[in-house]
N, C-alpha and C positions, 0 to 999 in steps of 0.2 A: 054406053058403058053403064054398068050397074051402080045404083046409088049405094048398095050394100058394100061394094068394093071401095067406093069413096069413103064410106064410114069407117071401114077397116083400116084403110091407109091414113085416114084422119086420126084414128086412135094411135096408130104407130107413130105418126108425126108428132102427136101430142106427147107420147112417151119420150121421144127423143128430146124435145124442147124441155120437158119437165125434169128429166135427168140432169140436164145442164143447169136449169134454174135451181134445183135443190142442191146440187153440188156447189154452185156459187153462193147459195145461202149458208150452207154448212161451213164453207171455207171463209166466210165473212167477206166475200168479194162482191156480193150483190149490193147495189145502191138502194134497193128497196127495203123499207123497214120490216116488211113481211112478204112472203110469197103472195102475189096478187090474188090467186084463187082463194087463199086462206083469208086474206084481208077482206075480200068481197063477202065470203061466208060470214065473217064476223060482223060486217056492216049490216047484212041482211038479217042474220039470225040472233045477233046480240052476244052477250057474254056467256057462252056455253064453254064447257071444258075443251081445252086445246085439241085433244084427239078427235072430238066430234067436229070441230071446225075444220081440222085438217082433212078428215075423211069427206065431209060434205063439200068443201072447196075443191078437192081433187076430183071427186065424182062429177061435180058440175063442170069442171075444166075438161075432163075427158069426154063427157057427153057433148059439150060445145065443140071440141076439136073434131069429134066424129061427125057431128052434124055439118060443120064447116067443110069437111072433106066431101060429104054428100052433095052439098050445094056447089062446091067447086066442079064436081063431075058434071052437073047439069049446066053450069054457066060457062065454063071455060071452052073456048074454041078448040084449043089443043091441050093435051095433057102431057106436059113436060116440065123439066126443072125450072125453066124461065117463067112459064105461066104460074108455076107453083110459087116461085119467089114473089111474083106480082100479087098473087092471092095473099101471101103472107103479109105483104105491105098493106094491102087493103084491110086485113084483119087487125094489123097493128094500128092503123089510123083510127079504126073504130074504138080500139082500146084507149088510145090517147085522147079521143074526143068525147067518149061516153063514160067508160069505166073508171079511168083515173080521176076525172072531175067528180064522179059519184062518190069515190072514196075520200074526196077532199084533198087529193094530191095535186090538183090543178091540171090544166092542159099540159100534156107531155111531161107530167110529173114536176112541173115548174115550182110547185109549193114546197117541194122537198129538195130535188136536185135534177138538173137536166141530164145527168147520167142515166136516169131511169129510161128516158126516151131511147138512148143508144142501146142500153142493155136489152130492153124489150124488143127493139128492132132486130137485134141479133137473134134472139129467141124465135121471133116470128119468121125470120129468113130460114132458120133451121127447120121450123115446121113446114114452111112452103117448099123448101128444097126436098125434104123427105117425101112429102105428099106428091109433088110433081114427079119425082123420080119413080116412086112406087107405082103410080098410075101409068107411067110411060112404059113400064116393063110389060111385055106381052105375057098373058096368062099361058101357062103350059099345062097340058094334061098330065096328071100324075098316075 
């Protein structure tokens, strides 16, 4: 299976999870103090104008999601929703063990609230489900 197809479905899956993340933020349902890609951009780039941080964070988020889709295509024994969910959990664990502590939010967001772990797990399951479903669908000639 082509890594470009993995990248494309990784982008689509990232779009799905990002829409839910931003809706949760806008509706004040998110337990996170800021969307994590934006918080990471702020941590790395410093105090830049909010639109710059939002664009930079989201661009990095989508590139990461696309690359993760490409890696999934190469590593996964099977391309289906269940393997997609498993990949989502693996990416979620990386976030909990690397990115959240880097932000100062603690392991599994424990410095802020354990609800972060649950919310981000749901988002990563959405990502993995979309990725696995998309890659399991047979390509058709147009």
